N, C-alpha and C positions, 0 to 999 in steps of 0.2 A: 217230918213236918216242914223242913226247909227243902227247897228244890236244889237240884245239883248245880254247882257253879258252872258257869260257861267254860268252854274249852280255852285253855291258855292261862286261866287264873290259878296258877300253881303256888305263887307266893301270896300269902293272905294276911290281912289284919285280923286278929282274933275277935275284934268287935263285930257284931252283926250289923249288916247294912240296914239303915232305917227304912228303906222302901223296897229293896230287892229281896231281902230275906236270906241272904247268904253272905259269907265273909267278903270284905272288899279287898281287891288286889292292891299291893303296895306298888307305887310308881318309882322305879329306879332308873338311873341314867349311867351310862358308861363314860360320860365326858369327864376328863380329869380336871382337877382344879387348876386355875391359872398359875403358871410358874412365877415365882417372885423375881423381880428385876434385880440383877447383880448390883452390888454397891458401886458407888462412884469410883472408889479406889480400884476395884476389880475391873471396871470398864476402862479405866485409864491405862491399866497394865503397868509395864515398867516405868512409864512416865510418872505415874503416881508415886512410886517408891523413890524415884529420882527427886521429885518435889519435896518429899519428907527429908531426904538426905540433904538437899540444898538449904533447908531451914535449920537442921540440927548440927550438921558437921562443921560449918565455919566457926560457930561459937566454941565448940569443943576443941577445934584446932587452935583457936586463940589462946586457950589455956596452956597448950603445949608450947606455943610460940613464946608466951610470957615466961615460961620456965627456962627456956633456952635462948631468949633473945639477946642477952648480954654476950654470950660466947659466940653466937652466930654473927651478930653485928660486928664484933671486933675482928672475927676471922675475915669477913668480907672486906672490912676496911683495910686490913693489912695485905690483901691480895687484890690489888686494884684491877689488873687486866683479867685474870682468870676469874676473880670474884664477880666481876660484872657479868660475864657470860653465864656463870652458875646462877647468879641472882635472876637474870632474865629467864633462863630455862626453868628454874624452880618456880618462879612466879607463874609462868604459863601453865605448868603442870598442876600446881597446887590450886591456882584459881580456877582452872578448867575443870578440875575434879571436885571443886567446892570443899577443899580440905582446910583452908585458912581464910580468915577475914582479910579482905583486900585493903582496907585502910591501913592495917599494921604493915602489910607488905610494901605499900607505897611509901609509908613513913620510913621504913627500913632503907629503902633506896636513897632517900634524902640524907639519912644519917651516914650511910656507908660511902656514898659517892658525891655528896653535895647536890645542890639544886640543879645546876646546869646539866650534869650527867644523870642524876637520879630521875629527873622528870621524863626524858625520852625513854630511859630504860623501863620505868614503871609503865608508861603508856604502851610500849611494845609488849610488856607482860600482860597488860589488860586486854589488848586486842588479841594477842595469841591465846590467852586463857578463854576469852569469849568464843573464839573459833573452836577450840577444843570442846568446850561445853556445848556449843551449838551442834557440832557433828555427833556427839554422843546422844544428845537429846533427840536429834532428828531421826536417828536410826532406832532409838528406843521407843519413840512415840508412834511411829508408823502413821496410820490413819485413825488411830483410836481417839486422840484428842479432837481431831477434826469432826469426827462423827458425834462426839459429845457436844461440841460447840454448835453443830448444825441442828441439834434438837431444840436449842434455845434461840428463837429469832433475834432477841436483843443481843445475845452474845455474838451471834453471827454478824449482826450489823456492826458491832464494835470491831470485830475481827476484820471485816471488810474495809473499815476505815483505816486500819493499820496496814493491811496487805492489799495493795492496789494492783491494777493491771501493769504489765511490764512495759512501760514507756518512759521517756525522759522526764516527763512531768511527775509521774507517779513515783519514780525513783527518788526524787528529791523530797516529795511529800512523805514517803515512808522513812527516808533518812531523817527528816526533821522530827517525825513522831518517835523514832527510836532514840534520837538525841534527847528529846524532851523527857522521855521516861528514864533516861540514864542520869539526868542532871541532879536530882535530889541526893544529898549526901547519905541518906538512909535507904536509898534504893537497893534492894537485895540483888547483888551481882549475879550469883549462880541461879537464883530462881527466875530472874529476868531472862537469862540465857535459855532456860528450859522452856518458858512460856513462848518466847518468840520463835524458837526452833520448832516447837510443837504445832504452832499455827502457820508454819511455813513462811515466815518473813524471809524474803530473798537475802542471800548471803551478803551481797554488795552493800545494800542499804543498812543491813544489820551491823556489819563491821565498821562502816564509815560513821554511822550514827553513834556507835559505841565510842569510837575515838573522839568525836566532837563532844558528846555528852559527858564523857568521863574526864575530859581535860581539866575543867575548873576544879573539881573536887580532888583530882589527883595532884594538881599543882599545889593546892592547899596542904594536902597530907605530906607531900615531899618537902615543902617549905618548913612545915612544923618539925619534921624529922631532922632537917639540916641544922636546926638551931639548938638542939639538945646536946649536952656534953656527954651524957650516958643514955643509952637506949633502954629506957625503962618505961613502964606504963605510967608511973607517977610523973615522970619528966614530960612525957608526951601530953598528958592532960594539963599540966601547968603551962606548957609552951603554947597551947592553942589559945588564941585571943578570945575573949568573951563574946565580942561582937560576931565572931565567926558562926557561933551556934545560932544567933538570931538570924543571920543571913541564911543559914541552912534551913531553918524553920520556915522563913519567908519563901524561899525557893520551893520547898516541898508543898506548901499551901498553894502557891501559884500554879505549880504543875498539876496538882490535884484538880484545881478549878478549871484549867484549860482542858485537861483530859475529860472532865465531866461534861464540859460544853460540847466537845467533839463527839462524845458518846451520845449525848442527848440529841444532837443533830442527826446522828446516824440512826438512832432509834425512831425519831420522828419520820424519817424518810420511808421506813418500812411500815409504820403504823398509820401514816396519813391516808385518808380515804382517796380513792381514785378520782381524778378530776372529771367532772361531768362534761359531756360533749355538747 
């Protein structure tokens, strides 16, 4: 009753066709489904895991330091010359590897060596630790972070506002931006190292900006450490003047506002319509 199906119609729908009188062929395709995009952590590669470590490890290391801070501080205090060298070397390694909170290390320098010696020692530790963290992050990130940033025009604009062309004027602008980001007392030291290295902030402005930006908060931490009779967490908290926390909050809010303005200007430059001729 039905006519033979045309040649090539080998795969068929069992329902009869309404007008042709024979089973309809199924339409199939060999195109594979689109592959799902890897997660952000996978795309960042080692830099992503370093970021997680930079957030988690310093607080955990702080608990260890609290447990041994009395014996460590007294040993450093009783070994003035060799203790100073060990303090600086340990500061560089532990801060660079994000193993200890930097505030406690700076305060330890004030307690063990006094303000005049502890401040330069802590600053050397900060700059050295920043250099170690920078080199590790620079090699771990490769071009991965740059590629992720390039996918977001706004992120790229903010990155370009931080990393400028290599000339004298841009050197100081980048140095100032790094110093600004380092100023807040709650600025995460290890995570900032990672981000700046991953977006390829030049070493010179990075290290100089770190020194300038870290000096005020380091001086405060060393001064607090130099006033306590016993190096304990309770004594450090009690020695810190109340107004210092208000100043720290004000500095943080000011830095956030300034960075937001800079970022907004950078985004406006790339989103503004081209000028008509």
